[in-house]
Structure formats: structure tokens, C-alpha cells
C-alpha positions as CSV (number, residue, x, y, z in Angstrom):
1,X,-92.5,78.1,57.4
2,X,-89.9,76.1,55.3
3,X,-86.1,75.9,55.5
4,X,-84.1,77.8,57.9
5,X,-80.7,78.0,59.8
6,X,-80.1,78.2,63.3
7,X,-77.7,79.0,65.3
8,X,-76.8,80.2,68.8
9,X,-76.2,76.6,70.0
10,X,-73.5,77.3,72.5
11,X,-75.2,75.3,74.7
12,X,-72.8,72.1,75.3
13,X,-75.3,69.4,75.1
14,X,-75.3,66.1,73.4
15,X,-78.2,66.5,71.3
16,X,-76.2,69.3,69.2
17,X,-73.0,66.9,68.6
18,X,-71.8,66.9,64.9
19,X,-74.7,69.5,64.1
20,X,-73.0,72.7,63.1
21,X,-73.7,76.5,63.4
22,X,-76.2,77.9,61.1
23,X,-77.3,74.0,59.6
24,X,-80.7,74.1,57.8
25,X,-83.4,72.8,59.3
26,X,-87.3,72.4,57.9
27,X,-89.8,74.7,60.1
28,X,-93.7,73.7,59.1
29,X,-95.4,76.7,61.0
30,X,-94.7,80.1,62.2
31,X,-95.6,80.5,65.7
32,X,-92.8,80.1,68.7
33,X,-91.9,80.6,72.0
34,X,-90.2,82.7,74.2
35,X,-88.9,81.0,77.3
36,X,-88.9,83.6,80.6
37,X,-85.6,82.3,81.3
38,X,-83.3,83.1,78.5
39,X,-80.8,80.5,79.7
40,X,-83.3,78.2,78.3
41,X,-82.9,79.1,74.5
42,X,-80.9,76.6,73.1
43,X,-80.6,77.8,69.4
44,X,-82.6,80.1,67.8
45,X,-83.7,81.1,63.9
46,X,-83.5,84.4,61.8
47,X,-87.0,84.9,60.1
48,X,-87.3,88.8,59.8
49,X,-86.2,89.0,63.6
50,X,-84.9,86.2,65.8
51,X,-86.9,83.6,67.8
52,X,-86.2,80.6,69.9
53,X,-86.1,77.8,68.1
54,X,-85.1,75.2,70.5
55,X,-85.7,75.2,74.3
56,X,-83.7,72.4,77.0
57,X,-84.3,72.9,80.5
58,X,-82.8,69.9,82.6
59,X,-83.8,66.2,80.7
60,X,-86.7,68.4,78.4
61,X,-85.5,69.2,74.8
62,X,-88.1,71.0,72.3
63,X,-87.8,72.1,68.9
64,X,-89.7,74.6,67.1
65,X,-88.3,72.8,63.7
66,X,-89.1,69.1,62.8
67,X,-85.7,67.0,62.6
68,X,-87.9,63.9,60.6
69,X,-88.4,66.9,58.0
70,X,-85.1,68.1,58.3
71,X,-82.0,66.0,56.1
72,X,-79.0,65.3,57.6
73,X,-79.2,68.0,60.4
74,X,-82.3,66.1,61.3
75,X,-81.3,62.6,61.1
76,X,-78.1,63.6,63.4
77,X,-80.1,65.5,66.2
78,X,-82.2,62.2,66.1
79,X,-79.5,60.0,66.2
80,X,-78.2,62.1,68.7
81,X,-81.4,61.5,70.5
82,X,-81.7,58.0,70.8
83,X,-78.1,57.5,72.1
84,X,-78.8,60.4,74.9
85,X,-77.8,58.9,78.4
86,X,-80.0,61.4,80.3
């Protein structure tokens, strides 16, 4: 829990525009998902071991971290979400 960086945002997706690799995001809990299809992983975090921090599938996008608590990078992600033309 707390601040940590996410990386692996290799997916060219509008929600990542303007957000640098290794940007800091705020995590509020310690659980995470493990998608059966690794192509759905949109970002990873390392907290002693790498884990899925974000998933994407078609028009669905989910994060383990809390964008609304994540300062500049979180605000950019929320801005991208509002402007996302699905």
C-alpha cells in the first residue's frame, strides 16, 4: 500500500497518453488480479515481486491503483479517460 511506480505500459492505448513509464501511482490495498490472458496486462508494479497493476480488454480498463489519489499521473489518466473516444 502507498506510492509505487508502474511500468510496462507498452500497450498503445489512449489512457496512457502523457503518462511516463515508471510514473508513481497510489495503491490503497495489497491484492491484485492475475489475468489468464497475459495480453490483457496493461501495466505492472513491483512490490517485492511483479504484479498486474492494470488490465485492458476492448473498451474495459481497470487499475489496481487509485487514479484519484495519484497526483499528476492520476489526473492525466482521468483526463485521458474523459477524452477517450471508444
